[in-house]
C-alpha positions in Angstrom: 43.6 -7.0 48.8 45.9 -8.0 51.7 47.6 -4.9 53.2 51.0 -4.1 51.7 51.7 -7.3 49.8 49.8 -6.8 46.6 48.2 -10.2 46.6 44.5 -11.1 46.5 42.8 -11.9 49.8 42.0 -15.4 48.4 45.7 -16.3 48.5 45.5 -16.1 52.4 42.0 -17.7 52.7 42.3 -21.5 52.2 38.5 -22.1 51.9 38.1 -19.5 49.2 41.2 -20.6 47.3 40.1 -24.2 47.5 36.6 -23.2 46.2 38.1 -21.3 43.3 40.3 -24.3 42.3 37.3 -26.6 42.6 35.2 -24.4 40.3 38.0 -24.2 37.8 38.4 -27.9 37.8 34.7 -28.4 37.3 34.7 -25.9 34.4 37.7 -27.7 32.7 36.0 -31.1 33.2 32.7 -29.9 31.8 34.6 -28.4 28.8 36.3 -31.7 28.1 33.1 -33.7 28.5 31.4 -31.4 26.0 34.3 -31.8 23.6 34.2 -35.6 24.0 30.4 -35.7 23.5 30.6 -33.5 20.4 33.4 -35.7 18.9 31.3 -38.9 19.5 28.2 -37.2 18.0 30.0 -35.9 14.9 31.7 -39.3 14.4 28.4 -41.1 14.4 27.0 -38.5 11.9 30.0 -39.0 9.6 30.0 -42.8 9.8 26.3 -43.1 9.1 26.1 -40.6 6.3 25.7 -43.5 3.8 22.1 -43.9 5.1 21.2 -40.9 3.1 21.6 -42.9 -0.1 18.8 -45.3 1.0 15.3 -43.7 0.5 13.7 -45.5 3.4 16.5 -44.6 5.8 17.3 -41.1 4.6 14.8 -39.4 7.0 16.4 -41.1 10.0 19.8 -39.6 9.4 20.6 -36.1 10.7 23.3 -33.7 9.8 24.7 -30.5 11.3 21.9 -28.0 11.8 21.2 -24.5 13.1 18.8 -22.8 15.5 16.9 -20.0 13.9 15.4 -16.9 15.4 13.5 -14.1 13.5 12.6 -10.8 15.2 9.8 -8.8 13.6 8.4 -5.9 15.4 5.7 -3.3 14.5 7.8 -0.6 16.2 10.8 -1.6 14.0 10.0 -2.2 10.4 13.2 -4.2 9.8 13.8 -8.0 10.0 16.5 -9.4 12.3 17.5 -13.0 11.6 19.8 -14.9 13.9 21.4 -18.3 13.1 23.3 -20.4 15.6 25.1 -23.6 14.3 24.8 -26.7 16.4 24.9 -30.5 16.4 21.5 -32.2 15.8 21.0 -34.2 19.0 23.1 -32.6 21.8 22.7 -29.1 20.4 26.4 -28.3 21.0 27.8 -25.2 19.2 29.7 -25.8 15.9 32.2 -23.4 14.2 31.9 -23.2 10.4 34.1 -21.8 7.7 32.8 -18.2 7.5 33.5 -18.0 3.8 30.7 -20.5 3.1 28.1 -18.1 4.4 29.3 -15.2 2.2 31.7 -12.3 2.0 31.2 -8.8 3.5 32.8 -6.4 1.1 34.8 -3.3 2.1 31.9 -1.2 0.8 29.6 -2.8 3.4 27.7 -4.8 0.8 27.2 -8.5 1.4 27.8 -11.1 -1.3 25.9 -14.3 -0.2 27.6 -17.7 -0.6 25.5 -20.7 0.4 23.3 -18.4 2.7 20.2 -17.1 1.1 17.3 -15.3 2.8 14.6 -14.7 0.3 11.0 -13.9 -0.6 9.5 -17.3 -1.1 7.2 -16.1 -3.9 9.9 -14.4 -6.0 13.0 -16.3 -4.9 14.9 -13.0 -4.7 17.5 -12.7 -1.9 16.8 -9.8 0.4 19.7 -7.4 0.8 21.0 -6.8 4.3 24.0 -6.6 6.6 25.6 -9.6 8.2 27.2 -9.8 11.7 29.2 -13.0 12.4 29.2 -14.3 16.0 32.2 -15.6 18.0 34.6 -15.0 15.1 38.2 -16.4 15.4 41.1 -17.2 13.2 42.4 -20.8 13.0 45.3 -22.1 11.0 44.2 -25.0 8.8 46.7 -26.6 6.4 49.0 -23.7 6.8 46.3 -21.2 5.9 44.4 -18.8 8.1 40.7 -19.5 8.1 38.0 -17.4 9.7 35.5 -19.4 11.8 32.1 -18.4 13.2 29.6 -20.1 15.4 26.7 -18.3 13.8 25.6 -15.0 12.4 22.9 -12.3 12.5 21.4 -10.7 9.4 19.7 -7.3 9.5 17.3 -6.2 6.8 16.4 -2.5 7.5 14.1 -2.2 4.5 12.3 -5.5 3.7 10.1 -5.7 0.6 6.5 -4.7 1.3 3.7 -7.4 1.7 6.1 -10.3 2.2 4.2 -13.1 3.9 6.4 -16.1 3.3 10.2 -16.1 3.6 12.7 -18.8 2.7 16.0 -19.6 4.2 18.8 -21.7 2.9 22.3 -22.3 4.4 23.3 -25.7 3.0 25.9 -25.7 0.2 25.4 -27.7 -3.0 23.1 -30.6 -3.7 22.7 -32.6 -1.5 23.2 -29.9 1.2 26.4 -29.9 3.1 28.4 -27.5 5.4 32.1 -27.0 6.0 33.0 -26.7 9.7 36.0 -26.9 12.0 36.7 -30.2 13.7 40.0 -31.7 14.9 42.2 -28.9 13.5 40.7 -29.4 10.1 37.8 -28.2 7.9 35.4 -31.1 7.5 32.4 -31.3 5.1 29.3 -33.0 6.4 25.6 -33.1 5.6 23.5 -30.2 6.7 19.8 -30.3 7.6 17.3 -29.0 6.6 17.6 -28.1 3.0 15.3 -25.1 3.5 13.4 -23.3 6.2 10.1 -21.7 5.4 9.1 -18.8 7.6 5.3 -18.1 7.4 3.9 -14.8 8.6 1.3 -15.3 11.3 -0.5 -13.0 13.7 2.5 -12.7 16.0 5.8 -13.1 14.2 6.6 -16.0 12.0 6.1 -19.8 12.0 9.4 -21.5 11.2 9.1 -24.8 9.3 12.1 -27.0 8.5 11.8 -28.7 5.1 13.9 -31.9 5.0 12.0 -33.8 2.3 12.9 -33.0 -1.3 9.4 -34.3 -2.4 7.7 -32.1 0.2 9.9 -29.2 -1.0 8.3 -29.4 -4.5 4.9 -29.3 -3.0 5.6 -26.2 -0.8 7.3 -24.3 -3.6 4.4 -25.0 -5.9 1.8 -23.9 -3.3 3.7 -20.7 -2.7 3.8 -19.8 -6.4 0.3 -20.9 -7.3 -1.1 -17.5 -6.4 1.6 -15.5 -8.2 0.4 -12.4 -10.1 2.5 -13.2 -13.2 0.5 -15.7 -15.3 3.7 -17.6 -16.4 4.8 -18.2 -12.8 1.2 -19.2 -11.8 0.9 -21.7 -14.7 4.4 -23.2 -13.9 3.4 -23.6 -10.2 0.1 -25.3 -11.1 1.9 -27.7 -13.4 4.5 -28.5 -10.7 1.8 -29.1 -8.2 0.0 -31.5 -10.7 3.2 -33.4 -11.2 3.6 -33.7 -7.5 0.0 -35.0 -7.2 0.5 -37.5 -9.9 3.8 -38.8 -8.4 2.8 -38.8 -4.8 -0.7 -40.2 -5.4 0.3 -42.8 -7.9 -1.9 -45.9 -7.5 -4.3 -44.2 -5.2 -8.1 -44.2 -5.7 -9.0 -40.7 -7.1 -10.9 -39.7 -3.9 -8.1 -40.8 -1.6 -5.7 -38.9 -3.8 -7.8 -35.8 -3.3 -7.9 -36.3 0.4 -4.2 -36.8 0.5 -3.7 -33.5 -1.4 -6.1 -31.7 1.0 -4.1 -32.9 4.0 -0.8 -31.7 2.6 -2.2 -28.3 1.5 -3.8 -27.9 5.0 -0.4 -28.5 6.7 1.9 -26.7 4.3 -0.1 -24.3 2.1 -1.0 -20.6 2.7 -4.7 -21.5 3.2 -5.6 -18.0 4.3 -4.7 -16.4 0.9 -7.5 -16.1 -1.6 -5.0 -16.3 -4.5 -4.4 -20.0 -3.6 -7.8 -21.3 -4.5 -8.2 -20.7 -8.3 -5.1 -22.8 -8.9 -6.2 -25.5 -6.5 -9.6 -25.5 -8.2 -7.9 -26.4 -11.5 -6.1 -29.2 -9.8 -9.4 -30.6 -8.4 -10.9 -30.5 -11.9 -7.9 -32.6 -13.2 -8.5 -35.2 -10.5 -11.9 -35.9 -11.9 -13.4 -37.0 -8.6 -17.1 -37.4 -8.6 -18.8 -35.7 -5.7 -15.9 -33.3 -4.9 -18.3 -31.2 -2.8 -19.2 -34.2 -0.6 -15.4 -34.9 0.0 -14.9 -31.3 1.0 -17.9 -31.4 3.3 -16.5 -34.5 5.0 -13.0 -32.9 5.2 -14.5 -29.9 7.0 -16.2 -32.3 9.4 -13.0 -34.2 10.0 -11.2 -31.0 11.0 -13.8 -29.9 13.4 -14.3 -31.2 17.0 -11.6 -33.4 18.4 -9.1 -32.7 15.6 -10.0 -29.0 15.6 -7.8 -27.8 12.7 -8.9 -24.4 11.6 -6.6 -24.5 8.5 -8.4 -27.6 7.3 -11.8 -25.9 7.7 -10.6 -22.7 5.9 -9.3 -24.9 3.1 -12.7 -26.7 2.7 -14.6 -23.4 2.7 -12.3 -21.8 0.2 -12.5 -24.7 -2.2 -16.2 -25.1 -2.0 -16.6 -21.5 -2.9 -14.1 -21.9 -5.7 -16.1 -24.9 -7.2 -19.2 -22.6 -7.2 -21.6 -25.4 -8.0 -25.1 -25.9 -6.7 -23.8 -28.8 -4.6 -21.0 -26.6 -3.3 -23.5 -24.0 -2.3 -25.7 -26.6 -0.6 -22.7 -27.9 1.3 -21.8 -24.4 2.5 -25.3 -23.8 3.8 -25.3 -27.1 5.5 -22.0 -26.3 7.2 -23.4 -23.0 8.3 -26.6 -24.6 9.7 -24.6 -26.9 12.0 -21.9 -24.3 12.9 -24.5 -21.8 14.1 -25.9 -24.3 16.6 -22.7 -24.6 18.5 -20.2 -22.4 20.2 -18.0 -21.3 17.3 -15.7 -18.6 16.2 -18.1 -15.8 15.0 -15.6 -14.8 12.3 -15.5 -18.4 10.9 -19.3 -18.6 11.0 -19.5 -15.3 9.0 -16.9 -16.6 6.6 -19.0 -19.7 5.9 -22.2 -17.6 5.5 -20.5 -15.1 3.1 -19.1 -17.9 1.0 -22.5 -19.6 0.8 -24.3 -16.4 -0.2 -21.8 -15.8 -3.0 -22.2 -19.3 -4.4 -26.0 -19.8 -3.8 -27.8 -16.7 -2.5 -31.2 -18.1 -3.6 -30.6 -21.4 -1.9 -30.0 -19.7 1.4 -33.3 -17.7 1.1 -35.2 -20.9 0.4 -34.5 -22.4 3.7 -31.0 -23.7 3.1 -32.3 -26.7 1.0 -29.8 -29.5 0.8 -28.6 -30.7 -2.5 -25.9 -33.1 -1.4 -26.8 -36.6 -2.3 -25.8 -38.1 1.0 -24.7 -35.3 3.3 -22.6 -36.9 6.1 -24.2 -34.7 8.8 -23.5 -37.4 11.4 -19.9 -36.2 11.6 -21.1 -32.9 12.9 -24.2 -33.6 14.9 -22.4 -35.1 18.0 -20.3 -31.9 18.2 -23.2 -29.5 18.4 -24.0 -27.7 21.6 -27.7 -28.2 21.4 
């Protein structure tokens, strides 16, 4: 402070005062440019929304979206979800009508609106506490509306053994969201329809599901290992309907390969409960030489492509088939895998599956039963 005058030192320092004015002008310019960029982006989204009615162009269009974070710690048994709303391309923050998310009652209980955070297998919303971010009140059409740029959701006591979680924020079908723009509440498309959060070794893998057809596949795969027989049968039937629709006109073997690729990318391939239901689907496909197809699928996911999920899927399905040819394929895979640098756990997994299917075959020198085993796929990859 300048002595005795009560004014800041900057008022008597031209360089500092000029620097402060310059920074203030830059901040104002940056804010206006961001607002202009957001207005242009939102205008484009709104004007091109009709593209969603055209199947071939639907995937091109993007609506308002959100950035998702999920904190899961062994030290803290709770789950902490954070959602920040933003534009799809420039990732600029968006304020939405808070009532769309849900209502926090005076008792502390939360009544969800469009927001649902649920166990993927049961579909039940998980109870928790919500904390909205950057709340403010705006007057819209003469009424006070609470706006928020995002929210956090805390679940202190999550259900035990939850491996796959689901998240939905969009309102209605097709999904939309109500947000503040130009002193009004505007409704626009929201992407994606769902998020799937899959438990992995460290945290969760967050997958955005934008395709309605893909959503049917994922939901079916998540329910195919349900403990309740009615749910399991329903999931298997839904998956079969997806296979029939998606693989319409395909050769049976190509249809099987297409299914394997989708299950590899979207299914919980590490869960043993998945395979009995998938085994039923393979039987319905009526593909001759299913064991040979699975052998080749394993080979295609080894080496350059190196997709462990694909290999686990092939091993699990070969064991599920349980035929002599399946046992022979497993022993053949084990023979090649042990001659190269490989994950010891995966090698043991193949060997254990082979022993369960064909223990005698393994003791007899791993005799091959495959009619034309495609060993050439694996041989160049060996470390011999």
